[in-house]
N, C-alpha and C positions, 0 to 999 in steps of 0.2 A: 380544907377544915375538916375536922374529926372529933368524935364525941369521947371524953373521957370520963366515967360516971355521969354525973349531971351537968359538967361544963365542957363547952366548947372551947377547942382549941385551934387556933390559926398556925399553919405550918409557916415559920419563918422565909423571909423572900431569900431564895437562892445567892450566895454570895456572888458579888460581880467580878467577872474574871480580872485578874490584874493585867493592866494595859502595859505594854513593854515599850518603854520609851529610849529611842537611840538620841544621843545628846553631842553635838557639837561642841565640845568645851572651849573653843577659841571664839567662835562667834556667838556662843549663848544660844544656838537654835536647837528646836526638838524637832525629830523625825520619827514617822510611825514604822519604820523598819530599818535593817541594816542596808539594804540597798540603796535606799533614800539618802542615808547618810553618806553613803560611797558615792553617789552621782554628785551631791552637794561638795565633797571635798575633793573631788574631780576637776568641777567645774568653776568654784569658786575663785575670786581673784584673790582672797586672804590667803589662800592655801598652796604649798607648793609640795606636792605628793610624790613620792617615789612609786609609780606604777609598778613596777616589776616587784617591789615588796609587797605591795598591795595583792598582787597575785598570789604570793605566798601566805599570804594571811596576816602579813605585818603591816600596819600603817605607820608610816614615817613623815610626818609633817614639818617641813624645814621652814625657816622665818624667812629665806631670802631665795630668790632662783639661783644665786651663784654658789649658795650652800647645797642647794640640791644638785648642780652640776657636779661638784666636787664630791658629793656622796656617791652618785653613779660612777664616778672614774673611781673613786677607792674601793668600792664593793662589788661592781660589776665589771669592771674593765675587762675580765677575762671570759665574760660572757658571750654569746652569740648576738652580733649587732642588732638585728632584727627582734631580740627579745628583751633590749633593754631600754628602757624609756623613761620619761618623767612627764608628770600632767600639772598643767598650772591654769587657773582661770583667767578669763579675758585674755585669752591668746592672741599675741599681735598679729598673727595672721588672718584675725576676723574669724577664727573658728568659735568664737566665744566660750573658749575653755573646753572644747571636746578632748575627751581622752583619746591620747595619741599614741599608744602603745599597745603591743600585744601581751597579755597576760598569759602564764602557763597553763591556762584553761585552754586556750587557743581562741580568744576572743581578739576580735580586730582584724578586719580584711581590708585590702585594697588600700585605700587612700591611707587610712590608719595605720596600715603596716610599714607603707613608705614614710610616714611623718616619723614614726618611731625609729628606722633608719638613720633619718636626718637628724634628729634629735640625738640619738647615740652617738653620734659622730661628733656632733657640738659637745658634747658632755665629756668626749674623751679630750678635749681642749681644756685642761682645767687652768683656771683663772683666778687664783685667789692672792691675797696680798703678800704671802710668803712666796708664793711662786714667782710674782712680778719681782719680788726684791732679788731672789736668788738669780732670776734670768736675767737681771741688768748687770752681770758682770760676763763682759764677752769671755768666751773661752772656757769658762767653767762648766765642768761636766756635772750638771745639776740632777740629782735624783730625786724626784718629789716623793718616792715611796719611805725616804728616811726620814726619822725624827727630825725636829726644827734644829735642836742643839747639835746633831750629827752633822746636818749639812752646813751648819755654820763654823764646826771644827774644820770640815773639807775645804771650806771657802777660805779661813784663815790660812790653812797649808797651801792652799794654790796660789795665793795673793803673796805668801811670804811674810806674813805679819807676825810680829812677836809680841807686841803689847796693844791691848785693846785701848788703852787709855791716852793713845797719842796717834796723831796723823790721821790717814785713812782709815785706819782699823777702827779708831775711836768714832769717826763718823759712819763706818759700817755698821758698828755695833746699835749705834743710835736708831739708824734705820731698820736694822732687825728688830728691836725691840718696839719700835712703831708698828712695823708689820705684824709682830704677835698682838698687839692691841685690836688692831683692825681685823686680825682674824679671830680673836675671841667674841667680837662684837658681830661678825659673821655668824658663827655658829652658834652663840647662845645670845639671844635677844635681850628686851627691856624686861625690868623686874615687874613692870603691870602686866606681863602677856603671860598667862598659864601656860602657855606651850614652851616658853623659854625654862620655866620651871621644872615642867615635866621632862624637858630634854635632859636638864641637869642632873635630876633624879636618876634618869635612865644611866646618864654617865658614870653615876659613882655605883651602879649594880641593884637598883630598884628598878625592876623589870615592867611593874605595873603601877606606875607613880599616881597618887591621889590625884582628883579633879578639883582641888581647892588649892589655892596659893598658899593660905596660911598653914594648912599641912603639909605643903611641900617645903616651906620654909623650917617647920618643925624638925622634918628629916634632916635638911643641910645646916642646921643652926651651928652646930658643932663639929662639922664636915672639914677635915684638913686634907687637900688634896693639891697635886702641884701643876699650875696652870697651863705649863708646856704640854705635861700628860694630857690633859683636858682638850688642848688644840690637836694633839696627834689623835686622840679619840674621832674627834670631829673629820679630821682628814682621811682616817682610814675608813670612812663609811659609817659613823654612828656606833662605831665599836665593834664590828666583826671585819674580819679580812683574813683571808687563809684558813677559815675555819674555826678563828679563836673567838670566844664569847668575850663580851664587853667587858665583864667583870673582871678578866685577866688583862685588861687593858689600863684599869686606871686603879692605882693603888691609893687606899684610903689610910690616914695615919692617924693615930689616936691622940697624937699632941703636936703641939706647933713645934717642938724641939725634935721629933721626930722627923717631921717636915723639913726642918730646917737640914738635918743631917741627909738626907736623902737628896736634897736639892742642891748642896754643896759637892756631893759626891760624884753625882750625876751631870753637872753642869747644865741643868735644866733651869736656867736663871730667868726670870719675869721680873725687871727692873720697876719697882713701885714707884721710885721717885719720880718717873716721868707722867706719874698721875696725881702729882699735888695738886692740879689745877682742874682735874677731871669733873665734869658737871654732868655726865651723861647717866644714864639708869639703865646700864647692862648688869644683868644679874650676876654675871662671875666678878665683874668689878666692882660692884657695890657689895657684895654679901662674901664673896670666897678669899678674897685678899688677905694675906697674912703678913706681918712685919717679922721678918726673919733674921734680918742682921740684929746683933745685940746691941743697946745702946739707944733704942728708941726709933724716931721715924726720921733720922737722917738721911743725907744724900744717898748712903749706900744701902739701904734697906731693899728688900726686894720678896 
């Protein structure tokens, strides 16, 4: 307190320092530090984190363990096996979800490093719906690095199929389309899951997606993308392979007409008619499907 003329003045209280909060948007929990949040996502059974990417400062949270394994195969397949790993909560080996990888800071010794080698070897054995579909054809030299439509064209040539509307080719086309649906549901989750919306925003080039579903919806409301391209984005490790940026892998179109022309010319067809009775809540299948065949929602729409 000090005097100013005949009046006494009380100094205002010092401003309270801002408290920095680290929030887990998936679980709705707040943490006091970045390290506390990091430990949470590495040990929680609701998170499937690529620990190699965490070591590089990028936190990729996948919706399923299978999607995480596929990511590790797609992005880190050429890395040294001891340095590639993934972490998940509630680990099956009873470790309680302890981080089981070595990051580039050199963390992780002894058992953790051995576990990372084991996990990396497991991640190399990729097992997704599309992989299982193509592997079901004996003698077919399947290359999982190719885009889905390219692999199907190679399968047609290998089998000697001429018409997708008849016989074994028709059955294979239906199975292939079913595998595409399952692949979408693996990479992109439920419409009520914020992580699913944020993943989709990243896929279309928003590298810092918002932390609210309604804001993500606003970004994607008029977004037109090819579904097969979205699948390929996921299969390449979340948009980064061989040094390419994710924005170079997903082409966003200004209109449905542009998307239609691209889909027809590229052969990247996702047959929408198989979803006429779809009751699920997948974020892509509920919000990004477009009717591309002129003439309404008939049998041939995709």
